[in-house]
C-alpha positions in Angstrom: -11.0 -6.4 9.4 -9.6 -9.5 7.6 -6.1 -10.5 6.7 -6.8 -9.1 3.0 -7.8 -5.7 4.1 -4.9 -5.3 6.7 -2.1 -5.9 3.9 -4.1 -3.7 1.6 -4.0 -0.9 4.1 -0.7 -1.6 5.5 -0.8 -3.1 8.8 1.9 -6.5 8.1 4.9 -6.5 9.8 6.9 -8.8 12.3 4.5 -8.1 15.2 6.7 -9.8 17.7 7.1 -12.9 15.2 3.5 -13.1 14.3 4.2 -12.1 10.6 7.5 -12.5 8.7 7.7 -9.3 6.6 9.7 -8.5 3.9 10.3 -5.6 1.1 11.8 -6.6 -2.2 13.6 -3.8 -4.1 13.5 -3.2 -7.6 17.1 -4.7 -8.4 15.9 -8.1 -6.6 17.7 -7.4 -2.9 15.3 -8.4 0.1 15.4 -6.4 3.1 14.1 -8.3 6.3 11.3 -5.7 8.1 12.0 -5.8 11.7 9.2 -4.0 12.6 6.5 -3.0 10.0 6.2 -2.4 6.6 5.1 1.3 7.0 8.1 2.2 9.5 10.9 0.5 7.4 11.1 3.3 4.7 11.9 6.0 7.9 14.1 3.9 9.3 16.2 3.5 6.2 15.7 6.7 4.6 19.3 7.3 3.7 19.6 3.8 2.0 16.2 4.4 -0.1 17.9 8.0 -1.0 21.2 6.8 -1.9 20.8 3.7 -3.7 17.3 3.9 -4.9 16.5 7.6 -5.6 13.6 7.9 -3.2 13.8 11.3 -1.1 11.4 11.0 1.5 12.2 14.1 3.1 11.1 15.7 0.0 8.0 13.4 -0.2 7.1 14.1 3.2 7.1 18.0 2.4 5.1 17.7 -0.5 2.7 15.3 0.9 2.4 17.6 3.8 1.5 20.3 1.3 -0.9 18.4 -0.5 -2.5 17.4 2.6 -2.8 20.8 3.8 -4.4 22.2 0.4 -6.8 19.5 0.3 -7.9 20.5 4.0 -8.4 23.9 3.0 -10.4 23.1 0.1 -12.6 20.9 2.2 -13.2 23.4 4.7 -13.7 26.3 2.1 -16.4 24.4 0.6 -18.3 23.5 3.8 -18.0 27.1 4.8 -19.9 28.1 1.5 -22.5 25.4 1.6 -23.2 26.8 5.3 -23.1 30.8 4.2 -25.4 29.4 1.1 -27.8 27.7 3.4 -27.9 30.6 6.1 -28.5 33.2 3.3 -30.8 31.4 1.2 -29.0 32.2 -1.9 -27.0 29.7 -4.5 -23.6 28.4 -3.4 -22.1 30.8 -6.4 -23.1 33.9 -5.1 -21.6 33.2 -1.5 -18.7 35.9 -0.9 -15.8 34.6 1.5 -13.6 37.5 2.8 -9.9 37.5 3.0 -10.0 37.2 6.9 -12.0 34.3 6.6 -9.7 32.5 4.1 -6.7 33.4 6.4 -8.2 31.5 9.2 -9.1 28.7 7.1 -5.5 28.3 6.1 -4.6 28.6 9.7 -6.9 25.8 10.7 -5.4 23.7 7.5 -2.0 24.2 8.7 -2.7 23.1 12.1 -4.8 20.0 10.9 -3.6 16.3 11.3 -1.9 15.6 8.3 -0.4 12.1 9.3 -3.7 9.9 9.2 -2.9 7.9 6.4 0.9 8.2 6.5 1.4 4.4 6.6 -0.4 3.6 4.0 0.9 6.3 1.9 4.3 5.6 2.6 3.9 1.9 1.4 2.0 2.9 -1.8 5.0 5.5 -2.5 7.6 2.5 -2.4 5.2 0.1 -4.4 5.0 2.9 -7.0 8.6 2.8 -7.4 8.8 -0.8 -8.1 8.7 -2.4 -4.5 7.1 -5.5 -3.9 5.9 -5.9 -0.2 5.9 -9.7 1.5 3.9 -10.9 4.2 4.1 -14.4 5.2 2.2 -16.3 7.7 0.0 -19.3 6.8 0.2 -17.7 3.4 2.7 -15.8 1.3 1.4 -12.4 0.2 3.0 -10.4 -2.2 1.6 -6.8 -3.3 3.3 -4.8 -5.7 4.7 -5.1 -9.5 3.8 -8.9 -10.8 7.5 -9.1 -11.3 7.4 -13.0 -11.6 11.2 -13.3 -11.9 11.8 -11.4 -8.5 9.3 -13.2 -6.6 10.0 -16.6 -8.0 13.7 -15.9 -6.9 12.7 -14.5 -3.4 10.5 -17.9 -2.9 13.6 -20.1 -4.0 15.5 -18.4 -1.6 13.1 -17.9 1.5 10.6 -20.5 1.1 11.7 -23.5 -1.2 9.4 -25.8 0.7 6.3 -23.8 -0.8 6.9 -26.1 -3.7 6.5 -29.4 -2.0 3.8 -27.8 0.0 0.8 -28.6 -1.7 -1.6 -26.6 0.3 0.5 -23.6 0.9 -1.2 -20.4 -0.4 0.7 -18.0 -2.5 -0.9 -14.6 -3.2 0.0 -12.1 -5.7 -2.2 -8.9 -4.9 -5.4 -10.4 -5.1 -4.8 -13.3 -7.1 -4.4 -16.8 -5.2 -2.5 -19.9 -6.3 -1.1 -23.4 -4.2 2.2 -24.8 -3.9 0.3 -28.0 -5.7 -0.3 -25.4 -9.0 3.3 -23.7 -8.5 4.9 -27.3 -8.8 2.2 -28.6 -11.3 2.6 -25.8 -13.6 6.3 -25.1 -13.3 5.9 -21.2 -12.8 4.3 -18.9 -10.6 2.4 -16.9 -13.5 1.2 -20.1 -15.2 0.1 -21.2 -11.7 -1.7 -18.1 -11.0 -3.5 -18.5 -14.6 -4.4 -21.9 -13.8 -5.8 -21.3 -10.4 -7.9 -18.2 -11.5 -9.4 -20.4 -14.6 -10.6 -23.1 -11.9 -12.0 -20.8 -9.6 -13.8 -18.9 -12.5 -15.4 -22.5 -13.8 -16.3 -23.3 -10.2 -17.7 -20.0 -9.7 -19.7 -20.2 -12.9 -21.1 -24.0 -12.2 -21.8 -23.8 -8.8 
């Protein structure tokens, strides 16, 4: 798994100082992540509820119910396919008893509903306007392309990036460099310029 896959799937965190990780709130406040991007929301549930109207407890209940329903629907379809095969009849003619449905509901309730929890909770914050930041050799932003918030963060945390020509800055899947950031004068223009140059080389290689 490469670094881009890792950040898209929620892996980045401090990881004993190997990465530096942050969340940028919709109001511009920056929160230093001490563990991982996935665990930070749970550790700060009260803050999220009171200041940003994100009720994690309600979200977790809704997520659990949705996951349970998806599990039930999947097992029901599997049972229908198996019965249709065994009886050699079309699937729309298969009858499922109430007892079988109750058994499936029990299995669905007992299933593991936490498999994608870390990814889901990261997505929840991003959908609510938060920007996730991971920094090592490059500085990666994932979330809304709010360039004012991102540039303010860079000026505060990484002002050297303007003079570090080869330092990569990634906003979602777009990449630029400190050189372009300095020469173009803004992050948005730097990303557009880098994208134009990359497209040119791709078309003329």
